[in-house]
Backbone as CSV, one residue per row, in Angstrom:
resi,resn,N_x,N_y,N_z,CA_x,CA_y,CA_z,C_x,C_y,C_z
1,MET,-100.160,49.329,-47.248,-99.415,49.786,-46.331,-98.125,48.327,-46.736
2,GLY,-97.019,49.002,-45.916,-95.837,48.439,-46.275,-95.487,47.941,-44.526
3,ARG,-94.392,46.912,-44.811,-94.262,46.357,-43.184,-93.638,47.593,-42.460
4,ARG,-93.296,47.681,-41.390,-92.280,48.641,-40.568,-91.394,47.730,-40.003
5,LEU,-90.335,49.142,-39.976,-88.697,48.085,-39.136,-89.367,46.992,-37.713
6,GLY,-88.565,45.961,-38.118,-88.431,44.943,-36.790,-89.731,44.016,-36.909
7,GLU,-90.539,44.380,-38.283,-91.589,43.355,-38.156,-91.267,42.272,-38.990
8,ASP,-91.732,40.966,-38.851,-91.263,40.030,-39.241,-92.328,39.232,-39.863
9,THR,-92.773,38.588,-41.295,-93.685,37.900,-41.400,-93.268,36.362,-41.512
10,GLY,-94.104,35.508,-40.608,-94.241,34.273,-40.635,-93.356,33.585,-39.601
11,VAL,-92.268,34.847,-39.208,-91.192,34.158,-38.514,-91.459,34.455,-36.729
12,SER,-91.253,33.509,-36.256,-91.353,33.864,-34.505,-89.985,34.016,-34.084
13,TRP,-90.233,34.765,-32.932,-88.482,34.989,-32.719,-89.074,34.672,-30.796
14,PHE,-88.117,34.407,-30.124,-88.288,33.857,-28.833,-87.185,34.572,-28.212
15,VAL,-87.618,35.138,-26.769,-86.485,35.354,-25.905,-86.358,34.341,-24.914
16,TYR,-85.313,34.283,-24.014,-84.801,32.733,-23.435,-84.052,33.363,-22.412
17,VAL,-84.399,32.571,-21.229,-83.534,32.562,-20.139,-83.024,31.243,-20.229
18,ALA,-81.361,30.815,-19.850,-80.743,29.853,-20.155,-80.398,29.898,-18.491
19,ARG,-79.687,28.875,-17.955,-78.905,28.707,-16.321,-77.816,27.613,-17.110
20,CYS,-77.003,28.140,-16.713,-75.177,27.782,-17.108,-74.893,27.003,-16.453
21,ALA,-73.997,26.152,-16.488,-73.113,25.083,-15.622,-73.037,25.980,-14.468
22,ASP,-72.720,27.178,-14.411,-72.249,27.671,-12.865,-73.353,28.214,-12.156
23,ASP,-75.010,27.990,-12.682,-76.171,28.345,-11.946,-75.905,29.734,-12.406
24,THR,-75.725,30.436,-13.392,-75.716,32.088,-13.290,-76.931,31.742,-14.414
25,LEU,-77.397,32.976,-14.925,-78.345,33.099,-16.029,-78.083,33.710,-16.897
26,TYR,-78.140,33.360,-18.030,-77.795,34.182,-19.519,-79.538,34.395,-19.921
27,CYS,-79.597,35.597,-20.722,-80.915,35.768,-21.561,-80.619,36.109,-22.869
28,GLY,-81.322,35.737,-23.635,-80.698,35.761,-25.290,-82.258,35.204,-26.391
29,VAL,-81.892,36.054,-27.505,-83.421,35.916,-28.432,-82.448,35.271,-29.348
30,THR,-83.612,34.357,-30.145,-83.362,33.805,-31.344,-84.578,33.134,-32.137
31,ASN,-84.445,32.856,-33.465,-85.619,32.378,-34.152,-85.713,30.903,-34.215
32,ASP,-84.359,30.338,-33.836,-83.992,28.694,-34.003,-83.869,28.744,-32.618
33,LEU,-84.498,28.153,-31.732,-84.225,27.276,-30.353,-83.185,26.419,-30.272
34,GLU,-83.603,25.437,-31.081,-82.757,24.141,-31.087,-81.743,24.497,-31.756
35,ALA,-81.097,25.307,-32.928,-79.833,25.556,-33.398,-78.958,26.714,-32.016
36,ARG,-79.993,27.421,-31.727,-79.257,28.028,-30.725,-78.689,27.415,-29.441
37,LEU,-79.518,26.512,-28.949,-78.984,25.601,-27.704,-77.900,24.888,-28.079
38,ALA,-77.916,24.683,-29.196,-76.628,23.583,-29.793,-75.349,24.308,-30.126
39,ALA,-75.776,25.759,-30.377,-74.386,26.726,-30.854,-74.191,27.004,-29.306
40,HIS,-74.659,27.420,-28.360,-74.211,27.391,-26.726,-73.369,26.501,-26.614
41,ASN,-74.081,25.278,-26.509,-73.333,24.414,-26.100,-72.232,23.429,-26.645
42,ALA,-72.224,24.147,-28.007,-70.552,23.786,-28.813,-69.867,24.777,-28.594
43,GLY,-70.119,25.604,-27.728,-69.066,26.873,-27.665,-69.256,27.853,-28.705
44,LYS,-69.896,28.059,-29.082,-70.088,28.626,-30.014,-70.667,29.936,-30.288
45,GLY,-71.665,30.226,-28.987,-72.788,30.875,-28.651,-72.197,32.366,-28.653
46,ALA,-72.735,32.714,-27.479,-72.513,34.023,-26.952,-71.228,33.748,-25.902
47,ARG,-70.055,35.184,-26.039,-68.730,34.924,-25.404,-69.295,34.684,-23.716
48,TYR,-70.168,35.105,-23.099,-70.636,34.796,-21.946,-70.957,33.378,-21.754
49,THR,-71.405,32.399,-22.655,-72.013,31.258,-22.053,-70.752,30.324,-22.669
50,ARG,-69.922,30.453,-23.398,-68.501,29.590,-23.981,-67.895,28.837,-22.735
51,THR,-67.942,29.628,-21.612,-67.100,28.770,-20.486,-68.013,28.151,-19.458
52,ARG,-69.196,28.507,-19.781,-70.244,27.985,-18.584,-71.042,26.572,-19.341
53,THR,-70.606,26.064,-20.243,-71.565,24.985,-20.641,-71.381,23.585,-19.593
54,PRO,-72.633,22.730,-19.692,-73.903,22.935,-20.618,-74.747,24.005,-20.260
55,ILE,-75.539,24.334,-21.098,-76.559,25.214,-20.553,-77.705,24.859,-20.842
56,GLU,-79.103,25.021,-19.987,-80.304,24.999,-20.595,-81.056,26.196,-20.696
57,PHE,-82.313,26.062,-21.301,-83.283,27.019,-21.420,-84.291,26.374,-20.095
58,VAL,-84.494,27.712,-19.565,-85.451,27.486,-18.453,-86.900,28.147,-18.438
59,VAL,-86.673,29.457,-19.200,-88.052,29.944,-19.788,-87.688,30.397,-20.844
60,VAL,-88.836,30.235,-21.895,-88.636,30.722,-23.259,-90.208,31.773,-23.546
61,ARG,-90.114,32.408,-24.063,-91.534,33.309,-24.372,-91.315,33.837,-26.104
62,ARG,-92.067,33.326,-26.843,-92.867,33.800,-27.993,-92.912,35.081,-28.507
63,CYS,-91.942,35.572,-29.089,-92.850,37.006,-29.593,-92.817,37.031,-31.118
64,THR,-93.910,37.919,-31.447,-94.382,38.238,-33.080,-93.279,38.967,-33.699
65,THR,-92.919,39.455,-33.026,-91.579,40.170,-34.180,-90.282,40.510,-33.638
66,LYS,-88.746,40.352,-34.180,-87.664,40.653,-33.682,-87.798,41.514,-32.884
67,GLY,-88.153,42.579,-33.402,-88.249,43.794,-32.242,-88.539,43.817,-30.916
68,ARG,-89.704,43.192,-30.735,-90.353,42.783,-29.548,-89.479,42.474,-28.911
69,ALA,-89.181,41.328,-29.233,-88.010,39.980,-28.674,-86.969,41.109,-28.367
70,LEU,-86.029,41.893,-29.016,-85.239,42.409,-28.508,-85.433,43.650,-27.412
71,GLN,-86.783,44.169,-27.369,-87.342,44.975,-26.188,-87.479,44.333,-24.536
72,LEU,-88.044,43.024,-25.297,-88.410,42.294,-23.988,-86.761,41.543,-23.338
73,GLU,-85.874,41.006,-24.523,-84.586,40.944,-23.856,-84.257,41.959,-23.239
74,TYR,-84.116,42.911,-23.519,-83.435,44.083,-22.652,-84.567,44.332,-21.494
75,ARG,-85.390,44.317,-21.515,-86.116,44.262,-20.245,-85.681,43.023,-18.887
76,VAL,-85.588,41.995,-19.775,-85.298,40.820,-18.811,-83.534,41.210,-18.538
77,LYS,-82.940,41.574,-19.081,-81.728,41.655,-18.843,-81.513,43.044,-17.808
78,GLN,-82.199,43.824,-17.588,-82.519,45.284,-16.564,-82.817,44.268,-14.806
79,LEU,-83.328,43.559,-15.134,-83.690,42.573,-14.014,-82.806,42.366,-13.201
80,THR,-82.491,42.391,-11.926,-81.367,41.674,-10.840,-81.824,40.215,-11.093
81,ARG,-80.104,39.718,-10.558,-80.507,38.309,-10.420,-81.558,37.982,-9.696
82,THR,-82.156,37.888,-8.670,-83.412,37.795,-7.446,-84.416,37.707,-8.511
83,GLN,-84.693,38.905,-9.364,-85.934,38.864,-9.998,-86.200,37.702,-11.225
84,LYS,-84.709,37.226,-12.063,-84.631,36.446,-12.665,-84.861,35.442,-12.328
85,GLN,-84.607,34.944,-11.252,-84.680,34.092,-10.433,-86.563,33.820,-9.897
86,GLU,-87.212,35.059,-9.761,-88.779,34.682,-9.220,-89.404,34.457,-11.020
87,LEU,-88.362,34.856,-12.139,-89.077,34.527,-13.420,-89.122,33.338,-13.596
88,VAL,-88.146,32.772,-13.307,-87.698,31.530,-13.734,-88.820,30.258,-12.959
89,ALA,-89.063,30.893,-11.696,-89.822,29.638,-10.843,-91.658,30.717,-11.149
90,ALA,-91.500,31.390,-11.765,-92.910,31.474,-12.063,-93.158,32.378,-13.603
91,PRO,-92.855,31.675,-14.659,-92.845,31.919,-15.768,-93.857,33.132,-16.697
92,THR,-95.038,32.854,-16.003,-96.112,33.944,-16.184,-95.890,35.329,-15.746
93,LEU,-94.668,35.964,-15.170,-94.335,36.859,-14.560,-93.749,37.736,-16.004
94,PHE,-93.510,36.966,-16.918,-93.062,37.482,-18.497,-94.496,37.798,-18.885
95,THR,-95.360,37.896,-18.727,-96.724,38.413,-18.707,-96.766,40.043,-18.859
96,ARG,-96.306,40.112,-17.026,-95.950,41.554,-16.862,-94.758,42.676,-17.429
97,LEU,-94.035,41.904,-17.547,-93.072,42.412,-18.849,-93.614,42.797,-19.824
98,VAL,-94.501,41.744,-20.643,-94.720,42.461,-22.168,-95.566,43.495,-22.043
99,ARG,-96.958,43.438,-20.791,-97.537,44.364,-20.782,-97.231,45.706,-20.668
100,GLY,-95.947,45.545,-19.903,-95.227,46.960,-19.669,-94.692,47.497,-20.985
101,LEU,-94.227,46.412,-21.953,-93.635,47.184,-23.502,-94.846,47.274,-24.229
102,ARG,-95.862,47.109,-23.905,-97.031,48.046,-24.823,-97.365,49.248,-24.299
103,ARG,-97.316,49.693,-23.319,-97.433,50.573,-22.523,-96.457,51.839,-22.330
104,ALA,-95.074,51.162,-22.746,-93.886,52.317,-22.595,-94.222,53.053,-23.735
105,LYS,-93.422,54.016,-23.817,-93.210,55.235,-24.718,-92.232,54.453,-25.933
106,PRO,-93.075,54.718,-26.825,-92.101,54.257,-28.041,-90.630,55.082,-28.464
107,ARG,-90.424,56.484,-27.679,-88.912,56.952,-27.526,-88.476,57.692,-26.349
108,GLY,-87.447,57.649,-26.229,-87.142,58.684,-24.977,-85.980,57.376,-24.166
109,PRO,-85.575,58.068,-23.222,-84.633,57.532,-22.390,-85.598,56.526,-21.294
110,ALA,-84.921,55.510,-21.304,-85.428,54.184,-20.154,-85.493,54.996,-18.854
111,ARG,-86.454,54.426,-18.335,-86.853,54.772,-16.881,-86.279,53.781,-16.042
112,ALA,-85.746,54.242,-14.700,-85.537,52.911,-13.878,-86.273,52.023,-13.319
113,SER,-86.017,50.960,-13.371,-86.977,49.920,-12.724,-87.350,50.275,-11.195
114,SER,-88.080,49.515,-10.814,-88.314,49.567,-9.478,-87.849,48.226,-9.070
115,ALA,-88.276,47.542,-7.812,-87.599,46.459,-7.130,-88.494,45.428,-7.660
116,SER,-89.547,45.499,-7.801,-90.437,44.583,-8.207,-90.430,44.366,-9.970
117,ILE,-91.125,43.314,-10.690,-90.973,42.599,-11.790,-92.100,43.758,-12.501
118,ALA,-93.124,44.414,-11.844,-94.344,44.897,-12.442,-93.630,46.180,-12.962
119,PRO,-94.081,46.738,-14.096,-93.904,47.646,-14.701,-94.257,49.156,-13.620
């Protein structure tokens, strides 16, 4: 049986929430946390963070595949600032987002999220 699209063997992917110097929050995906943090702080990361250095990772979640990491990143980016702050204060809330990915239908338009983090 072959690999499915988005499956990576032996590589961990990470979804992170970073706090920028201006106290905004940025969410991203990487397979090398140290290199990504260095890139952000050198002004070579995402356009959003280039003028908001230095940044620091405040929450990190490991994912088994790049596809899963991208799905989780999308979920986090759909949260309001207040919800992201709740996630930073209680990183275990990531578990609810991950559980929601497992129950989500593989195809079709995304449903509007409610005011809480729980799916």
